[in-house]
C-alpha atoms as one frame of an Amber mdcrd trajectory, in Angstrom:
protein
   0.000   0.000   0.000   1.133   3.527  -0.722   0.520   6.787   1.088  -2.150
   7.506  -1.512  -3.997   4.383  -0.386  -3.710   5.495   3.229  -5.296   8.804
   2.289  -8.019   6.997   0.361  -8.792   4.738   3.340  -8.886   7.769   5.617
 -11.333   9.556   3.299 -13.544   6.463   3.209 -13.394   6.238   6.997 -14.430
   9.856   7.504 -17.267   9.397   5.016 -18.507   6.307   6.880 -18.196   8.117
  10.201 -20.202  11.081   8.954 -22.933   8.667   7.847 -23.024   7.140  11.330
 -21.320   3.869  10.446 -18.506   3.885  12.999 -17.739   0.165  12.622 -16.954
   0.482   8.911 -15.025   3.690   9.635 -12.932   1.827  12.206 -11.855  -0.718
   9.590 -10.831   2.040   7.172  -8.908   3.962   9.830  -7.060   0.809  10.869
  -5.982   0.244   7.261  -4.897   3.883   6.937  -2.785   3.656  10.116  -1.144
   0.441   8.880  -0.040   2.283   5.744   1.033   5.527   7.398   0.608   6.226
  11.147  -0.117   9.945  10.744  -1.470  11.790  13.798  -4.647  12.613  11.871
  -5.331   8.933  11.214  -4.481   7.975  14.797  -6.863  10.554  16.212  -9.850
   9.212  14.290  -8.794   5.631  14.986  -8.716   6.447  18.699 -12.247   7.840
  18.576 -13.600   4.814  16.710 -11.808   2.361  19.016 -13.375   4.040  22.044
 -16.794   4.206  20.403 -16.956   0.694  18.945 -14.721  -1.426  21.148 -15.081
   0.476  24.397 -11.308   0.873  24.696 -11.562   4.392  26.071  -8.062   4.616
  27.554  -6.449   3.459  24.319  -8.512   5.991  22.378  -7.567   8.780  24.770
  -3.909   7.826  24.431  -4.026   7.918  20.633  -5.758  11.311  20.618  -3.337
  12.794  23.152  -0.429  11.501  21.064  -1.950  13.201  18.011  -2.320  16.479
  19.917   1.315  16.311  21.042   2.506  15.756  17.478   0.134  18.247  15.819
  -1.201  20.702  18.428  -2.649  23.042  15.788  -5.295  20.633  14.433  -8.767
  21.119  15.934  -9.982  17.652  14.850  -7.691  16.023  17.421  -9.337  18.027
  20.195 -12.780  17.173  18.829 -12.050  13.448  18.869 -10.533  13.570  22.361
 -13.515  15.581  23.608 -15.937  13.046  22.156 -14.102  10.200  23.881 -14.098
  12.027  27.201 -17.847  12.565  26.877 -18.254   8.837  26.202 -16.224   8.165
  29.344 -18.505  10.457  31.354 -15.812  13.055  32.004 -17.767  16.158  30.997
 -15.556  18.660  32.828 -12.357  17.553  31.100 -14.205  17.227  27.789 -15.341
  20.848  28.007 -11.778  21.932  28.727 -10.401  19.997  25.751 -13.129  21.270
  23.416 -12.516  24.868  24.483  -8.813  24.417  23.751  -9.718  23.010  20.349
 -11.942  25.940  19.431  -9.151  28.289  20.546  -6.742  26.523  18.180  -8.993
  26.949  15.149 -12.677  27.654  14.517 -14.444  24.339  14.077 -18.215  24.030
  13.526 -18.485  20.548  15.067 -16.694  21.639  18.230 -18.913  24.724  18.496
 -22.010  22.578  18.028 -20.839  20.057  20.622 -20.048  22.816  23.126 -23.499
  24.276  22.602 -25.118  20.859  23.055 -23.237  20.131  26.271 -23.869  23.590
  27.641 -22.242  25.225  30.585 -23.386  25.673  34.127 -24.359  29.037  35.471
 -22.373  30.422  38.387 -23.732  29.691  41.865 -26.452  32.049  43.099 -24.413
  32.932  46.173 -20.838  33.173  44.942 -18.998  32.725  48.225 -20.789  29.431
  48.939 -19.858  26.245  47.135 -21.902  24.986  44.213 -23.023  21.940  46.235
 -24.230  24.034  49.165 -27.889  23.270  49.957 -28.835  26.926  49.896 -27.245
  27.463  46.475 -28.871  24.355  45.034 -32.392  25.176  46.162 -32.153  28.887
  45.343 -30.895  28.002  41.871 -33.767  25.562  41.308 -36.329  28.065  42.618
 -35.029  30.949  40.519 -34.885  28.738  37.420 -38.505  27.696  37.868 -39.550
  31.314  38.328 -37.722  32.177  35.118 -35.353  34.546  36.864 -32.236  32.558
  36.094
């Protein structure tokens, strides 16, 4: 296989992924990485491995490796953020996605950030977020439409 074939497999993988067929995308990304282990290929492979095989730590490792090698590519941050969301680590995912959008404007990252949302600051700032008073005041004000 040549580098051209690696690029072709990567393009097929991204097309499959955009159509929602992550299993087929995984096969294409694996072939692309066998030909040429580029950070871009590894990042998408990491996402698909976490999504399809449940190997979250391996996926996180591949995405972090991609970010170290190519820190200026927003797709790496997107894939790592998606994996962290799968793992239930919303706080770290938000941090990674914000870093990604700072690197370069990316519509998928912006959409994902909007979907996840952010929490409002506590009603009483000097009390912790988990304080009973803050929790119940926040709920009450939200129901009254004042927050």
